[in-house]
C-alpha positions in Angstrom: 5.9 58.2 268.0 8.0 61.4 267.9 10.6 59.7 270.0 11.2 57.0 267.4 11.4 59.6 264.7 14.0 61.6 266.7 16.1 58.5 267.4 16.1 57.7 263.7 17.2 61.2 262.8 19.9 61.0 265.5 21.1 57.7 264.2 21.4 58.9 260.7 23.2 62.2 261.6 25.6 60.8 264.2 26.9 57.5 263.0 28.7 55.8 260.2 25.4 54.0 259.4 23.8 57.3 258.7 26.7 58.3 256.5 26.5 55.0 254.6 22.7 55.4 254.1 23.2 58.9 252.8 26.2 58.1 250.6 24.7 55.0 249.0 21.2 56.6 248.7 19.4 53.4 249.6 16.2 54.8 248.1 17.7 54.1 244.7 18.4 50.5 245.7 14.7 49.8 246.1 13.3 51.7 243.1 12.1 49.9 240.0 15.0 48.2 238.2 17.3 48.5 241.2 19.6 51.1 239.5 22.2 51.2 242.4 22.5 47.4 242.5 22.9 47.4 238.7 25.7 50.0 239.0 27.4 47.9 241.7 27.2 44.8 239.5 28.7 46.6 236.5 31.5 47.8 238.7 32.0 44.4 240.2 32.2 42.8 236.8 34.8 45.3 235.8 36.9 44.6 238.9 36.7 40.8 238.3 38.0 41.4 234.8 40.8 43.6 236.0 41.9 41.7 239.0 41.3 38.1 237.8 41.4 38.3 234.0 41.4 34.5 233.6 38.2 34.1 235.6 36.7 37.1 233.8 37.4 35.5 230.5 35.9 32.2 231.7 32.8 34.0 232.8 32.5 35.6 229.3 33.0 32.2 227.6 30.3 30.6 229.8 28.1 33.7 229.5 28.0 34.4 233.2 27.5 37.9 234.5 27.4 39.2 238.1 23.6 39.6 238.1 23.4 35.8 238.0 25.3 35.3 241.2 26.1 38.5 243.1 22.8 40.5 243.2 21.9 39.1 246.6 25.4 39.9 247.9 24.8 43.6 247.3 21.1 43.6 248.2 21.5 41.7 251.5 25.2 42.3 252.3 25.7 38.5 252.4 23.1 37.9 255.0 21.1 35.6 252.7 24.0 33.5 251.3 26.3 33.2 254.4 26.1 31.5 257.7 24.9 33.9 260.4 28.2 34.2 262.2 30.0 35.1 259.0 27.3 37.5 257.8 27.4 39.2 261.2 31.2 39.9 260.9 30.7 41.3 257.4 27.8 43.5 258.6 30.0 44.9 261.3 32.5 46.0 258.7 29.7 47.2 256.4 28.2 49.4 259.1 31.6 50.8 260.0 33.2 51.2 256.6 30.5 51.0 253.9 29.8 49.3 250.6 33.3 48.7 249.6 33.4 45.6 251.9 30.8 44.0 249.7 33.0 44.4 246.7 36.0 43.1 248.6 34.3 40.1 250.1 32.8 39.1 246.7 36.2 39.4 245.1 37.8 37.5 247.9 35.3 34.7 247.5 36.1 34.5 243.8 39.8 34.7 244.4 39.7 31.9 247.1 37.9 29.6 244.7 39.5 30.9 241.5 41.4 27.7 240.5 38.2 25.6 240.8 35.9 28.1 239.1 37.9 28.5 235.9 37.6 24.7 235.2 33.8 24.5 235.6 31.2 24.4 232.7 28.2 26.7 233.0 25.8 24.5 235.1 28.5 23.6 237.6 29.8 27.1 237.7 26.4 28.5 238.5 26.0 26.0 241.3 29.5 26.8 242.7 28.8 30.6 242.6 25.6 30.1 244.6 27.0 27.5 247.0 30.5 28.4 248.1 32.3 25.8 250.3 32.3 26.5 254.1 36.1 27.2 254.2 35.6 30.0 251.6 33.0 31.6 253.9 35.0 31.4 257.1 35.4 35.0 258.2 38.9 34.3 259.7 40.1 33.4 256.2 37.8 35.5 254.0 38.2 39.0 255.7 42.0 39.1 255.6 41.9 38.1 252.0 39.2 40.8 251.4 41.3 43.4 253.1 44.2 42.6 250.8 42.1 43.6 247.8 42.2 47.3 247.2 39.1 48.7 245.4 38.4 52.1 246.8 40.6 54.0 244.3 39.3 52.1 241.3 35.7 52.5 242.4 36.2 56.2 242.7 37.8 56.3 239.2 34.7 54.5 237.9 32.5 57.0 239.6 34.4 59.9 238.2 34.3 58.4 234.7 30.6 59.4 234.2 29.2 56.9 236.7 30.0 54.0 234.3 32.8 51.4 234.6 35.4 51.9 231.9 37.6 49.0 230.8 41.3 49.3 231.7 43.8 47.2 229.9 44.5 44.0 231.8 47.7 44.0 233.6 50.2 41.2 233.4 49.3 39.1 236.3 51.3 36.3 237.9 49.1 33.2 237.8 50.1 32.3 241.3 48.5 35.6 242.5 45.2 35.0 240.9 
């Protein structure tokens, strides 16, 4: 029994996983109300609105919020909603780099399917957000797109702004880039 405890301590002190566990404070992720997940969902919503304003507006019109489709992404790091080989690749990045990859992959999924999502009414939109096409979940397509989305600085700004996301004015966005 002490050997297991020592290995656990060693793992959390000497690896990126340990740093990730300490920095995200996973104890808060499993407490009543899931406050850390709720914080991530608020931040994710803000990023969607800033990076894909047309989709963010469509979500508002259809009364869709991230808790309706993205909670499992943050709780399971895509292991529930993705095929195993894709989830494994995302987990590799998560363990090496941390929570930002969940934001990036979620945003990449939305960006990949943007043109279809903005046309869908509520029921179809909810179905699409829970059942992405296989090509959208292909890690060889998804991860490069995810890495093209820069979120670290903005997430840090949100953290500095009293731990709450603060709306930034929408930038003029080229529709082709959305």
